[in-house]
C-alpha positions in Angstrom: -6.6 19.6 6.7 -6.3 16.4 8.5 -9.2 13.9 8.3 -9.8 11.0 10.5 -12.1 8.2 9.8 -13.4 5.5 11.8 -15.7 2.5 11.1 -17.1 -0.1 13.7 -16.3 -3.7 13.1 -17.2 -6.9 14.9 -14.3 -9.4 15.3 -14.6 -13.1 16.5 -12.0 -14.0 18.9 -11.1 -17.6 18.5 -9.9 -19.4 21.8 -7.7 -22.3 22.1 -10.6 -24.7 21.9 -11.8 -23.2 18.6 -14.8 -21.2 20.0 -15.6 -17.7 18.9 -16.5 -14.7 21.2 -17.7 -11.7 19.5 -15.7 -8.8 20.3 -16.3 -5.1 19.0 -13.6 -3.1 17.4 -12.9 0.0 15.9 -10.9 0.7 12.7 -9.3 4.2 12.5 -7.4 5.8 9.9 -6.0 9.7 10.0 -4.5 11.3 7.2 -2.0 12.7 9.7 -0.4 9.3 9.8 -1.1 8.1 6.1 0.8 4.9 6.1 -0.9 3.5 9.2 -4.3 2.0 10.2 -5.5 1.5 13.9 -7.2 -1.2 15.4 -9.0 -0.3 18.8 -10.8 -2.7 21.2 -12.6 -1.7 24.5 -11.5 -2.3 27.8 -13.8 -5.3 28.3 -12.1 -7.0 25.3 -8.9 -7.4 26.8 -7.4 -9.4 29.7 -6.5 -6.5 32.0 -9.5 -4.4 31.5 -7.8 -1.6 29.6 -8.5 -0.2 26.1 -5.9 -1.8 23.7 -5.2 -0.3 20.2 -2.9 -2.1 17.6 -0.9 0.0 14.8 0.2 -1.5 11.5 0.7 -0.6 7.9 -2.3 0.2 5.6 -0.2 -1.9 2.8 -0.3 -4.9 5.3 -4.2 -4.7 5.3 -4.3 -4.3 1.6 -1.8 -7.3 1.3 -3.4 -9.6 3.8 -6.8 -9.2 2.1 -5.5 -11.0 -1.0 -2.8 -13.2 0.5 -0.9 -14.1 3.7 0.9 -11.1 4.9 2.9 -9.9 7.8 5.8 -11.5 9.8 5.9 -9.5 12.7 3.5 -8.9 15.6 0.6 -8.2 13.2 -0.4 -11.0 10.4 -3.2 -11.2 8.2 -4.8 -13.8 5.8 -7.7 -14.6 3.9 -9.9 -17.4 5.0 -12.0 -18.1 2.3 -14.0 -15.3 0.4 -15.6 -13.9 3.3 -13.3 -13.9 6.4 -10.0 -12.5 7.0 -7.8 -13.7 10.3 -5.9 -11.7 11.8 -3.2 -12.6 14.4 -2.0 -10.2 17.0 1.3 -11.3 18.6 2.5 -9.9 21.9 5.0 -10.9 24.8 1.6 -11.9 26.7 0.7 -14.0 23.9 -1.3 -14.4 20.6 -4.8 -13.5 19.8 -6.4 -15.0 16.7 -9.5 -12.9 15.3 -11.7 -13.1 12.3 -13.2 -10.2 10.5 -15.8 -10.2 7.7 -13.8 -9.4 4.5 -16.1 -7.0 3.0 -15.8 -4.8 6.3 -12.1 -4.8 6.0 -12.2 -3.8 2.5 -14.7 -1.1 2.7 -12.8 0.4 5.4 -9.5 0.4 3.2 -11.4 1.8 0.2 -12.6 4.5 2.4 -8.9 5.3 3.4 -7.9 5.7 -0.1 -10.6 8.2 -0.5 -8.8 10.0 2.3 -5.4 9.3 1.1 -4.8 7.5 -2.1 -2.2 4.9 -2.5 1.1 6.2 -3.4 0.3 9.7 -2.4 1.2 9.4 1.2 3.6 11.9 2.3 6.2 9.5 4.0 8.7 12.2 4.9 6.0 13.9 7.0 4.8 10.7 8.6 8.5 9.8 9.6 9.5 13.1 10.9 6.2 12.9 13.0 7.1 9.3 14.3 10.6 10.3 15.2 9.4 13.3 16.9 6.9 11.3 19.0 9.6 8.7 19.5 12.5 11.1 20.5 10.6 14.4 21.5 12.5 17.4 21.4 15.8 15.9 22.0 
């Protein structure tokens, strides 16, 4: 049986002058896609007024809680003991967000209760991803 979990999180969006704006977010994990975590933002948090969702590897979240991680569109790094910085890169620009580390860690541990690390069925996840990408070609 597939399980999905969600956890509300508060992010601080840092602007170019270093000012922070509080932005609500939802962390999401589904056993049907065990290698990924999703970060959803409501429409009022985006420039174009549409909901935004970012998907990245659960292993990236784990690593980014301990040390700088990521080289692509999503990058994480600890900022002291209590804060984790998340950079989201897109053709439109870059967003810098800060999250409370304990909240991210709690979410990660909750995902491990659903699918323990190392127990992900990567083959099934790849098959689903390829089907979504190519359809029934």
